[in-house]
VOPAGU-2260 file (C-alpha; in pm, 1 decimal, decimal comma):
REM VOPAGU-2260
SITE   aa  ch    i         X         Y         Z
SITE  MET   A    0    3840,0     936,6    2070,8
SITE  SER   A    1    3518,8     747,7    2095,9
SITE  ARG   A    2    3463,6     447,9    2307,8
SITE  ARG   A    3    3396,2     106,9    2057,5
SITE  ILE   A    4    3115,9    -140,7    2151,7
SITE  PRO   A    5    3322,0    -491,8    2162,0
SITE  PRO   A    6    3215,5    -674,7    1884,7
SITE  LEU   A    7    3086,9    -978,3    2092,5
SITE  LEU   A    8    2842,2    -705,8    2257,1
SITE  VAL   A    9    2725,1    -595,3    1927,9
SITE  CYS   A   10    2651,6    -939,1    1792,6
SITE  THR   A   11    2513,9   -1076,6    2157,0
SITE  GLY   A   12    2305,6    -749,6    2193,5
SITE  ALA   A   13    2213,7    -807,2    1832,3
SITE  ALA   A   14    2080,1   -1122,6    1846,4
SITE  ALA   A   15    1892,8   -1067,3    2164,2
SITE  LEU   A   16    1678,2    -825,7    1964,8
SITE  LEU   A   17    1655,4    -989,6    1648,9
SITE  ALA   A   18    1505,6   -1315,4    1856,1
SITE  VAL   A   19    1199,6   -1078,7    1998,5
SITE  LEU   A   20    1148,2    -916,5    1688,8
SITE  ALA   A   21    1069,5   -1288,8    1537,9
SITE  VAL   A   22     767,4   -1289,9    1773,2
SITE  PRO   A   23     450,1   -1240,1    1571,8
SITE  VAL   A   24     160,1   -1004,4    1578,0
SITE  GLN   A   25    -133,9   -1104,6    1713,2
SITE  ALA   A   26    -214,5   -1398,4    1904,9
SITE  GLN   A   27    -471,7   -1612,8    1721,7
SITE  ALA   A   28    -377,9   -1850,2    1416,3
SITE  ALA   A   29    -491,7   -1797,0    1091,6
SITE  THR   A   30    -709,3   -2056,7     944,7
SITE  GLY   A   31    -714,1   -2133,9     563,3
SITE  GLY   A   32    -900,2   -1987,6     286,3
SITE  HIS   A   33    -921,9   -1717,7      61,7
SITE  THR   A   34   -1062,4   -1482,4     301,3
SITE  LEU   A   35    -882,8   -1279,5     592,6
SITE  PRO   A   36   -1016,3   -1403,7     923,6
SITE  ALA   A   37    -987,9   -1163,8    1231,2
SITE  GLY   A   38    -709,6   -1276,6    1429,0
SITE  THR   A   39    -468,7   -1323,1    1098,0
SITE  ARG   A   40     -87,1   -1328,0    1242,7
SITE  PHE   A   41     152,7   -1188,3     983,1
SITE  TYR   A   42     481,9   -1237,8     930,6
SITE  VAL   A   43     776,1   -1073,1    1123,3
SITE  ASP   A   44    1069,8   -1039,3     912,4
SITE  PRO   A   45    1422,2   -1090,2    1133,0
SITE  ARG   A   46    1631,2    -999,3     829,7
SITE  SER   A   47    1419,0    -675,1     738,4
SITE  ASP   A   48    1582,5    -308,6     683,5
SITE  ALA   A   49    1487,9    -189,4    1058,7
SITE  ALA   A   50    1638,1    -509,2    1133,1
SITE  LYS   A   51    1958,4    -456,7    1031,1
SITE  GLN   A   52    1987,1    -114,7    1130,4
SITE  VAL   A   53    1958,4    -205,7    1472,9
SITE  VAL   A   54    2319,6    -400,2    1418,0
SITE  SER   A   55    2444,9     -77,5    1254,5
SITE  ASP   A   56    2304,1     181,1    1523,1
SITE  LEU   A   57    2446,5     -60,6    1796,7
SITE  ARG   A   58    2815,0     -48,1    1639,4
SITE  ASP   A   59    2788,7     350,2    1623,2
SITE  HIS   A   60    2655,5     368,3    1995,8
SITE  ASP   A   61    2335,4     511,4    1868,0
SITE  LEU   A   62    2159,7     357,4    2155,2
SITE  ALA   A   63    1827,4     566,7    2121,7
SITE  GLY   A   64    1847,6     491,0    1699,8
SITE  ALA   A   65    1876,8     165,6    1792,7
SITE  ALA   A   66    1574,9     117,3    2063,9
SITE  ALA   A   67    1361,6     315,8    1761,0
SITE  MET   A   68    1449,4      50,3    1495,7
SITE  ALA   A   69    1418,0    -256,3    1747,3
SITE  GLU   A   70    1040,7    -122,9    1783,5
SITE  LEU   A   71    1007,1     -39,8    1426,7
SITE  ALA   A   72    1133,8    -415,2    1343,6
SITE  SER   A   73     932,6    -601,2    1574,0
SITE  TRP   A   74     602,7    -505,7    1358,1
SITE  PRO   A   75     513,4    -694,5    1043,7
SITE  GLU   A   76     564,3    -519,0     693,5
SITE  ALA   A   77     484,4    -605,5     363,4
SITE  GLN   A   78     760,4    -771,5     111,7
SITE  TRP   A   79     777,8    -617,9    -213,7
SITE  PHE   A   80     882,9    -853,7    -526,2
SITE  THR   A   81     968,2    -606,4    -832,1
SITE  ASP   A   82    1169,3    -839,0   -1080,8
SITE  GLY   A   83    1382,9   -1138,6   -1138,7
SITE  THR   A   84    1292,9   -1416,2   -1423,6
SITE  PRO   A   85     977,6   -1667,5   -1312,4
SITE  GLN   A   86    1218,9   -1895,5   -1140,5
SITE  GLN   A   87    1365,6   -1664,7    -949,8
SITE  VAL   A   88    1092,8   -1476,7    -810,7
SITE  GLY   A   89     863,9   -1779,6    -751,6
SITE  ASP   A   90    1176,4   -1940,0    -542,2
SITE  GLN   A   91    1225,9   -1620,9    -374,8
SITE  VAL   A   92     824,7   -1597,6    -242,2
SITE  HIS   A   93     882,5   -1983,7    -167,7
SITE  ARG   A   94    1142,3   -1914,8      47,8
SITE  LEU   A   95     940,2   -1665,3     280,7
SITE  ALA   A   96     630,9   -1854,0     238,5
SITE  ALA   A   97     831,0   -2135,4     389,5
SITE  ARG   A   98     948,8   -1917,9     685,4
SITE  ALA   A   99     614,5   -1766,0     789,6
SITE  ALA   A  100     460,3   -2123,1     752,5
SITE  GLY   A  101     744,9   -2233,4    1029,1
SITE  SER   A  102     610,3   -1933,4    1232,7
SITE  GLY   A  103     280,0   -2005,6    1210,7
SITE  THR   A  104     219,9   -1667,6    1034,3
SITE  VAL   A  105      94,1   -1509,1     691,3
SITE  PRO   A  106     326,0   -1323,2     495,3
SITE  VAL   A  107     223,8   -1011,5     316,3
SITE  MET   A  108     373,1    -984,1     -20,5
SITE  VAL   A  109     331,7    -709,9    -334,4
SITE  ALA   A  110     362,0    -786,8    -634,5
SITE  TYR   A  111     527,9    -454,1    -816,8
SITE  ASN   A  112     636,1    -541,0   -1202,1
SITE  ILE   A  113     380,1    -440,9   -1401,1
SITE  PRO   A  114     508,8    -325,3   -1764,0
SITE  GLY   A  115     506,3      67,1   -1775,6
SITE  ARG   A  116     510,7      76,8   -1401,6
SITE  ASP   A  117     455,3     450,3   -1236,0
SITE  CYS   A  118     453,4     615,9   -1594,0
SITE  SER   A  119     835,1     566,0   -1623,2
SITE  GLN   A  120     882,1     797,8   -1349,3
SITE  TYR   A  121    1020,6     769,6    -992,5
SITE  SER   A  122     975,1     384,2    -965,4
SITE  SER   A  123     969,6     302,6   -1285,8
SITE  GLY   A  124    1066,1     -59,0   -1396,2
SITE  GLY   A  125     865,4    -342,2   -1480,1
SITE  ALA   A  126     850,8    -687,8   -1706,9
SITE  GLN   A  127     928,5    -567,2   -2070,3
SITE  SER   A  128     607,4    -708,9   -2208,8
SITE  ASP   A  129     269,0    -846,6   -2135,6
SITE  ALA   A  130     394,0   -1217,6   -2185,3
SITE  ALA   A  131     700,5   -1161,7   -1986,7
SITE  TYR   A  132     471,4   -1031,5   -1688,2
SITE  GLN   A  133     240,6   -1269,8   -1740,1
SITE  ALA   A  134     513,1   -1560,7   -1717,2
SITE  TRP   A  135     646,8   -1377,7   -1364,1
SITE  ILE   A  136     341,6   -1359,4   -1216,3
SITE  ALA   A  137     248,0   -1671,4   -1284,9
SITE  GLY   A  138     597,3   -1799,8   -1116,1
SITE  LEU   A  139     502,4   -1596,1    -818,6
SITE  ALA   A  140     216,2   -1755,1    -790,9
SITE  GLN   A  141     379,8   -2118,3    -855,4
SITE  GLY   A  142     604,5   -2017,4    -536,4
SITE  ILE   A  143     314,7   -1928,9    -303,5
SITE  GLY   A  144     156,9   -2294,7    -381,2
SITE  ARG   A  145     -72,0   -2399,0    -132,5
SITE  SER   A  146     106,0   -2190,4     130,3
SITE  ARG   A  147    -100,0   -1879,9     302,5
SITE  ALA   A  148       5,6   -1552,2     178,2
SITE  VAL   A  149    -186,1   -1204,1     116,9
SITE  VAL   A  150     -70,1   -1061,5    -198,6
SITE  ILE   A  151    -127,0    -696,8    -290,7
SITE  LEU   A  152    -155,1    -650,3    -603,9
SITE  GLU   A  153      51,3    -396,5    -862,7
SITE  PRO   A  154     -22,1     -72,4    -643,4
SITE  ASP   A  155    -116,5     215,0    -872,5
SITE  ALA   A  156    -131,7     -18,0   -1183,5
SITE  LEU   A  157    -493,2     105,0   -1199,1
SITE  ALA   A  158    -501,9     467,8   -1061,2
SITE  ASN   A  159    -239,5     515,1   -1301,7
SITE  LEU   A  160    -324,9     329,5   -1637,7
SITE  PRO   A  161    -148,1     384,4   -1957,2
SITE  SER   A  162    -364,2     617,9   -2079,0
SITE  ASP   A  163    -355,1     854,7   -1778,9
SITE  CYS   A  164      44,9     871,4   -1830,2
SITE  SER   A  165      38,2    1151,3   -2138,4
SITE  PRO   A  166    -131,5    1230,6   -2419,1
SITE  THR   A  167     113,3    1044,1   -2638,4
SITE  THR   A  168     186,9     743,2   -2434,5
SITE  ASP   A  169    -124,1     530,9   -2529,3
SITE  PRO   A  170    -276,2     664,4   -2844,4
SITE  THR   A  171    -452,5     397,5   -2962,6
SITE  GLY   A  172    -570,4     254,6   -2608,4
SITE  ALA   A  173    -369,3     -54,7   -2706,1
SITE  LEU   A  174    -161,9     -56,5   -2370,0
SITE  THR   A  175    -387,8      10,1   -2141,0
SITE  ALA   A  176    -582,0    -284,4   -2296,0
SITE  GLY   A  177    -281,9    -460,4   -2206,7
SITE  ARG   A  178    -243,7    -364,7   -1851,8
SITE  LEU   A  179    -624,5    -459,8   -1838,2
SITE  ALA   A  180    -560,4    -815,3   -1959,7
SITE  ASP   A  181    -212,1    -839,0   -1719,7
SITE  LEU   A  182    -421,8    -796,6   -1405,4
SITE  ARG   A  183    -725,8   -1032,3   -1496,1
SITE  TYR   A  184    -472,1   -1281,2   -1548,6
SITE  ALA   A  185    -270,4   -1199,4   -1226,2
SITE  VAL   A  186    -592,4   -1211,1   -1072,4
SITE  ASP   A  187    -670,2   -1567,8   -1178,5
SITE  VAL   A  188    -353,3   -1708,8   -1153,9
SITE  LEU   A  189    -324,7   -1619,1    -787,4
SITE  GLU   A  190    -675,2   -1711,3    -734,7
SITE  GLN   A  191    -592,5   -2066,1    -846,6
SITE  GLN   A  192    -350,0   -2105,1    -504,9
SITE  PRO   A  193    -635,9   -2203,5    -240,6
SITE  ASN   A  194    -513,5   -1976,2      39,2
SITE  THR   A  195    -374,5   -1712,8    -134,8
SITE  THR   A  196    -576,1   -1411,2     -51,8
SITE  VAL   A  197    -538,5   -1125,2    -312,3
SITE  TYR   A  198    -609,1    -744,6    -294,3
SITE  LEU   A  199    -637,4    -551,6    -611,7
SITE  ASP   A  200    -495,0    -189,4    -559,0
SITE  ALA   A  201    -693,4      78,7    -665,9
SITE  GLY   A  202    -521,5     394,9    -513,1
SITE  ASN   A  203    -620,2     649,9    -258,5
SITE  SER   A  204    -852,2     882,1    -157,2
SITE  HIS   A  205    -667,3    1193,0    -360,4
SITE  TRP   A  206    -671,4    1030,9    -668,8
SITE  GLN   A  207    -932,7     869,5    -891,7
SITE  SER   A  208   -1285,7     955,4    -850,9
SITE  VAL   A  209   -1509,9     667,0    -656,3
SITE  GLY   A  210   -1682,0     566,8    -966,3
SITE  THR   A  211   -1358,6     586,8   -1169,7
SITE  ALA   A  212   -1209,9     342,3    -934,6
SITE  ALA   A  213   -1500,2     144,7    -919,0
SITE  GLN   A  214   -1517,4     109,7   -1263,4
SITE  ARG   A  215   -1143,1      -2,8   -1310,9
SITE  LEU   A  216   -1147,5    -233,8   -1054,8
SITE  LEU   A  217   -1436,2    -426,2   -1205,9
SITE  GLN   A  218   -1189,2    -460,8   -1542,0
SITE  ALA   A  219    -958,9    -596,8   -1386,9
SITE  GLY   A  220   -1130,3    -892,4   -1237,7
SITE  VAL   A  221   -1181,1    -709,9    -847,4
SITE  GLU   A  222   -1502,6    -976,6    -817,9
SITE  LYS   A  223   -1272,9   -1285,5    -817,6
SITE  THR   A  224   -1071,5   -1147,5    -566,7
SITE  GLN   A  225   -1099,4   -1062,5    -152,7
SITE  GLY   A  226   -1094,7    -720,1    -236,5
SITE  PHE   A  227    -898,6    -368,7    -276,8
SITE  SER   A  228    -629,7    -200,6    -144,3
SITE  LEU   A  229    -592,4     190,6     -63,6
SITE  ASN   A  230    -317,7     396,4      79,4
SITE  VAL   A  231     -23,4     198,8     -75,1
SITE  SER   A  232     288,6     441,3      -9,1
SITE  ASN   A  233      40,2     728,2      84,7
SITE  PHE   A  234     -25,0     953,9     402,6
SITE  PHE   A  235    -366,7    1001,3     412,7
SITE  GLY   A  236    -528,7     925,5     710,3
SITE  THR   A  237    -688,6     642,9     832,1
SITE  ASP   A  238   -1037,3     743,7     891,4
SITE  ARG   A  239   -1011,6     933,2     559,6
SITE  THR   A  240    -956,3     626,9     379,3
SITE  ASP   A  241   -1202,2     427,7     503,5
SITE  HIS   A  242   -1464,3     660,4     423,5
SITE  TYR   A  243   -1345,1     654,7      80,5
SITE  GLY   A  244   -1324,5     293,8      34,9
SITE  THR   A  245   -1659,5     233,0     182,2
SITE  TRP   A  246   -1764,3     450,3    -107,5
SITE  VAL   A  247   -1585,3     254,7    -343,9
SITE  SER   A  248   -1729,1    -122,6    -233,7
SITE  ASP   A  249   -2100,5      78,6    -209,9
SITE  CYS   A  250   -2069,0     193,7    -596,7
SITE  LEU   A  251   -1937,2    -173,0    -688,1
SITE  TRP   A  252   -2261,9    -285,9    -516,3
SITE  TYR   A  253   -2436,7     -38,9    -679,9
SITE  ALA   A  254   -2314,8     -93,5   -1033,0
SITE  THR   A  255   -2327,8    -475,8   -1042,7
SITE  LYS   A  256   -2618,6    -615,3    -743,8
SITE  GLY   A  257   -2810,3    -271,4    -696,4
SITE  PRO   A  258   -3080,7    -108,6    -883,3
SITE  ALA   A  259   -3134,4    -272,1   -1190,9
SITE  ALA   A  260   -3100,5      63,0   -1410,3
SITE  ALA   A  261   -2787,2     141,7   -1245,0
SITE  HIS   A  262   -2652,2    -192,0   -1369,8
SITE  GLY   A  263   -2260,4    -111,7   -1533,5
SITE  HIS   A  264   -2325,4     255,3   -1437,4
SITE  THR   A  265   -1999,3     329,8   -1162,7
SITE  ASP   A  266   -2019,4     680,7   -1367,5
SITE  TRP   A  267   -2343,1     772,5   -1152,0
SITE  CYS   A  268   -2165,3     713,1    -801,8
SITE  ALA   A  269   -2128,8    1020,8    -640,4
SITE  SER   A  270   -1736,4    1096,3    -594,8
SITE  GLN   A  271   -1502,6    1231,4    -296,3
SITE  TYR   A  272   -1513,1    1554,8    -521,5
SITE  TYR   A  273   -1911,7    1555,4    -554,2
SITE  SER   A  274   -2146,8    1861,7    -433,7
SITE  PRO   A  275   -2470,5    1990,0    -530,5
SITE  ALA   A  276   -2266,3    2289,9    -660,4
SITE  ALA   A  277   -2043,1    2118,2    -898,8
SITE  PRO   A  278   -2063,8    1863,5   -1176,5
SITE  ASN   A  279   -2028,1    1485,7   -1038,0
SITE  ASP   A  280   -1771,2    1409,9   -1278,5
SITE  GLY   A  281   -1471,5    1352,2   -1014,8
SITE  LEU   A  282   -1221,7    1582,3   -1177,6
SITE  PRO   A  283   -1025,3    1775,2    -854,1
SITE  GLY   A  284   -1072,3    2107,3   -1100,1
SITE  ASP   A  285   -1454,7    2159,4    -978,1
SITE  SER   A  286   -1540,7    2400,1    -738,8
SITE  VAL   A  287   -1481,9    2116,8    -415,9
SITE  ASN   A  288   -1144,6    2081,5    -297,8
SITE  ALA   A  289   -1004,0    1759,3    -355,9
SITE  ASP   A  290    -872,9    1777,9      49,6
SITE  ASP   A  291   -1154,4    1944,9     171,0
SITE  THR   A  292   -1344,0    1668,0     339,3
SITE  GLY   A  293   -1572,2    1857,2     488,4
SITE  THR   A  294   -1788,5    1830,0     149,2
SITE  TRP   A  295   -1798,1    1472,9     205,9
SITE  HIS   A  296   -2118,7    1438,9     356,7
SITE  TRP   A  297   -2265,8    1579,5       5,1
SITE  THR   A  298   -2157,8    1208,5    -140,1
SITE  ASP   A  299   -2258,5    1027,7     174,8
SITE  GLN   A  300   -2596,4    1177,5     144,9
SITE  TRP   A  301   -2596,6    1073,1    -248,4
SITE  PHE   A  302   -2496,0     669,7    -111,5
SITE  GLN   A  303   -2765,2     682,3     155,0
SITE  GLN   A  304   -3029,3     809,6     -95,3
SITE  ASN   A  305   -2934,3     580,5    -345,4
SITE  THR   A  306   -2789,8     268,1    -215,6
SITE  GLY   A  307   -2932,4     260,3     138,6
SITE  THR   A  308   -2770,4     -48,5     373,5
SITE  ALA   A  309   -2650,9    -265,6      99,7
SITE  PRO   A  310   -2652,5    -655,3     203,1
SITE  ALA   A  311   -2318,5    -678,7     420,5
SITE  ASP   A  312   -2213,0   -1014,1     236,7
SITE  GLN   A  313   -2258,4    -840,4    -110,9
SITE  LEU   A  314   -1992,8    -583,6     -12,8
SITE  THR   A  315   -1646,6    -585,8    -141,7
SITE  HIS   A  316   -1393,8    -558,3     130,8
SITE  PHE   A  317   -1049,9    -413,0     159,7
SITE  VAL   A  318    -746,7    -335,9     349,0
SITE  VAL   A  319    -536,0      16,1     363,9
SITE  ASP   A  320    -148,7      93,7     419,0
SITE  THR   A  321    -129,0     248,3     763,4
SITE  SER   A  322     253,3     245,8     743,4
SITE  ARG   A  323     306,5     605,1     702,0
SITE  ASP   A  324     -48,4     781,9     758,4
SITE  GLY   A  325     -40,3     857,8    1086,9
SITE  GLN   A  326       5,7    1247,7    1103,7
SITE  GLY   A  327    -256,5    1280,1     782,6
SITE  GLY   A  328     -20,7    1432,9     508,8
SITE  TRP   A  329     174,1    1726,6     451,2
SITE  THR   A  330      42,1    2077,4     304,6
SITE  PRO   A  331     349,0    2264,2     258,6
SITE  PRO   A  332     321,6    2677,9     366,1
SITE  ALA   A  333      96,5    2875,3     110,4
SITE  GLY   A  334     337,0    3066,5    -157,2
SITE  LYS   A  335     639,9    2814,8     -28,8
SITE  TYR   A  336     680,3    2664,9    -365,1
SITE  SER   A  337     549,0    2761,1    -709,1
SITE  GLY   A  338     522,6    2487,9    -870,6
SITE  ASP   A  339     419,1    2115,9    -780,4
SITE  PRO   A  340     558,1    2053,5    -432,0
SITE  GLN   A  341     534,1    1650,2    -453,7
SITE  VAL   A  342     327,6    1625,6    -138,1
SITE  TRP   A  343     330,0    1258,7    -187,8
SITE  CYS   A  344     714,6    1232,6    -204,8
SITE  ASN   A  345     860,6    1208,2     154,9
SITE  PRO   A  346     676,1    1457,7     298,6
SITE  PRO   A  347     833,6    1583,0     592,7
SITE  GLY   A  348     660,4    1550,2     994,2
SITE  GLN   A  349     508,2    1240,0     895,3
SITE  GLY   A  350     472,3     943,7    1119,6
SITE  ILE   A  351     358,6     577,6    1131,0
SITE  GLY   A  352     -37,8     499,3    1183,8
SITE  ASP   A  353    -233,3     234,6    1314,1
SITE  ARG   A  354     -48,9     -85,8    1388,2
SITE  PRO   A  355    -110,4    -381,8    1155,8
SITE  THR   A  356    -426,5    -630,0    1220,6
SITE  ALA   A  357    -678,5    -796,2    1106,8
SITE  ASP   A  358    -887,6    -662,9    1429,3
SITE  THR   A  359    -999,7    -350,0    1234,8
SITE  GLY   A  360   -1296,7    -313,8    1398,4
SITE  VAL   A  361   -1441,7    -130,5    1082,0
SITE  PRO   A  362   -1674,0    -400,2     895,3
SITE  LEU   A  363   -1533,8    -375,1     548,2
SITE  VAL   A  364   -1158,2    -315,5     648,0
SITE  ASP   A  365   -1008,2    -655,0     634,4
SITE  ALA   A  366    -673,9    -536,4     789,9
SITE  TYR   A  367    -432,9    -263,6     859,3
SITE  LEU   A  368    -109,2    -339,7     695,1
SITE  TRP   A  369     242,2    -187,0     671,2
SITE  ILE   A  370     281,4    -223,8     306,7
SITE  LYS   A  371     521,4      44,1     190,0
SITE  THR   A  372     852,0     -83,1     412,5
SITE  VAL   A  373     886,3     219,2     673,0
SITE  GLY   A  374    1199,1     406,0     599,9
SITE  GLN   A  375    1236,0     322,9     214,5
SITE  SER   A  376    1272,1     674,5      28,3
SITE  ASP   A  377     955,3     725,3    -240,5
SITE  GLY   A  378    1249,2     950,2    -457,3
SITE  GLN   A  379    1473,0    1191,5    -551,6
SITE  CYS   A  380    1205,7    1455,6    -485,2
SITE  ASN   A  381    1315,1    1875,2    -558,3
SITE  ARG   A  382     962,0    2014,2    -514,7
SITE  SER   A  383     964,3    2064,6    -865,7
SITE  ILE   A  384    1229,0    2358,4    -836,4
SITE  PRO   A  385    1375,3    2384,5   -1221,5
SITE  GLY   A  386    1676,1    2255,8   -1246,4
SITE  GLY   A  387    1677,0    2140,5    -889,0
SITE  THR   A  388    1868,5    1813,4    -709,9
SITE  ILE   A  389    1849,4    1917,2    -357,8
SITE  ASP   A  390    1516,3    1853,8    -156,1
SITE  PRO   A  391    1460,5    2178,8       8,5
SITE  GLU   A  392    1245,0    2024,2     279,2
SITE  TYR   A  393    1574,8    1814,6     387,2
SITE  GLY   A  394    1865,8    1964,7     242,6
SITE  VAL   A  395    1993,0    1673,9      58,5
SITE  VAL   A  396    1952,0    1487,7    -226,1
SITE  ASP   A  397    1691,2    1218,9    -141,1
SITE  PRO   A  398    1806,3     861,6    -155,0
SITE  ALA   A  399    1616,1     692,1    -496,8
SITE  ALA   A  400    1297,1     563,6    -483,5
SITE  GLY   A  401    1285,0     225,6    -216,2
SITE  THR   A  402    1645,8     294,2    -109,0
SITE  TRP   A  403    1648,8     268,1     299,6
SITE  TRP   A  404    1705,3     578,8     461,1
SITE  PRO   A  405    1744,9     565,8     803,2
SITE  ALA   A  406    1700,6     903,0     930,8
SITE  GLN   A  407    1345,9     908,2     748,3
SITE  ALA   A  408    1303,1     562,3     934,2
SITE  VAL   A  409    1368,1     740,7    1275,2
SITE  SER   A  410    1138,5    1050,5    1185,4
SITE  LEU   A  411     815,7     812,8    1128,9
SITE  VAL   A  412     891,6     618,8    1415,4
SITE  ARG   A  413     934,1     970,0    1640,8
SITE  ASN   A  414     603,1    1116,3    1493,8
SITE  ALA   A  415     398,3     775,0    1499,0
SITE  ASN   A  416      56,7     817,4    1599,4
SITE  PRO   A  417     -46,8     656,5    1809,3
SITE  PRO   A  418     312,9     648,2    1961,9
SITE  LEU   A  419     522,2     332,0    1843,2
SITE  THR   A  420     559,6      56,6    2106,2
SITE  PHE   A  421     738,6    -275,2    2075,1
SITE  ASN   A  422     536,1    -558,2    1941,8
SITE  THR   A  423     516,1    -851,4    2184,9
SITE  GLY   A  424     295,9   -1046,5    2011,1
SITE  ARG   A  425       8,4   -1085,4    2282,4
C-alpha cells in the first residue's frame, strides 16, 4: 500500500508553491502607452494549468513532477479568449486586467474567435458571423478599458485566410474580404483603448512568403498597431523567427515608405524561399527547400541591395512565441511516414525556448512571450495514417486541441533550451 500525503500537507505545500508563483517576471514596472517598453512585467496566473498540476502531483506523491510544474508555473503565459458572449468575454477580460493591475504586471491576452477559424480543422470554431465577431471583440476591448494589456490578435487568421483553405471554401472571395474587415475592425476598437498594445498575427517562417505576409498585414491594418506576432503555437527556433520577422518588417517599410516605385509592391520583396536559381514567388515548390536556412543569405543580400538600412523609427516591431521552440522543431526520419507527418502537431522531443521578457536584445523584437499554453495539446494527430486515431509518436490518442496534457508539459520542461529554472522575479 502506498503512503498518502496528508491533506493538510498537500494544501500547505501547494499554497506555499502557489504564493511563490505569483512573483512577476522582471523587476522594472511598465509604463503606459501603446508601446511595450523594456522592463515590462508580465502577469503570472497563480491558477494556471501548471499550477493546478502542482497540487495534483503532490497528491500523487510525484515530487519530481510537482517541481517541474512549479518551475513552469512561475513564468508568465498568455491567456486565450476563444468564445462567449460580448458581455461574458468583457467580464473575463476585466477580471484578468484587474488581477494583473493589482500585481503591477501586464497581462498577455490572445483573441482567438475569428469566424471560420483554422479552416474547420483541429482548432475549429469561432464566431458565427462577422457581425457576431465584431460585437465580441468590442466586448473584449471594453473589458480592457484603460488597463494595461498586450493583445495577440487572432493567431493564423492572416496566414490561413478562407481563400487558403480549399478551392471551394471561398469561391467568390467574400469570406476573405469579411475576414480582413473583421481584423481591421478589431485593430480599430482595440487601439481605442489607451493602454492596449496590439500585435496582429502573421503566422510563422515556414508558412507565407515574406511579401505575402507583409501584404496581408497591411490589408488588416498593421500600420495602426504596435506590430505583429510570429511563431504562435509553433516550434521554429527563435533566431530563425527573428530573421524572418526582420525581413517582413523591412518589406513593410519597402512597400510603404521606401523607394516611390516600390510603394504597394510587397510582391517584389525576396522571400525566405528565394534564390537566384528559383523564381521569387514564395512557393515551397521552388528549388529552395523551405527549411533550408542555408539559402537565406540570398534573401539577406536582396534586402541589403534594395532596402539598405531603413530608418529604425519607421520599421514595424514584432513579438515571438518562444513557448516551445527550444529544440527548433521536429524532422521525422526519412521514409517513416508516407503522408504528411504533421510536424506542427505535438511533435516529439520539443522543449521550452527563451524565457518571457521585454528585454530581448533584438532591436525589432519587443518581447519573447509564451503565447501558446505550454502543455496544451495541438490536437489528435495521427501522422496522416489512413483510418488511424493513435499518434504513433506517443502510442496514444492525443488529447483534443487545447486540452491540458501533463506528460507533454513535463517533456517540454525537461527539454527546455536553455534549461528551465524557477522564476524568482529578480
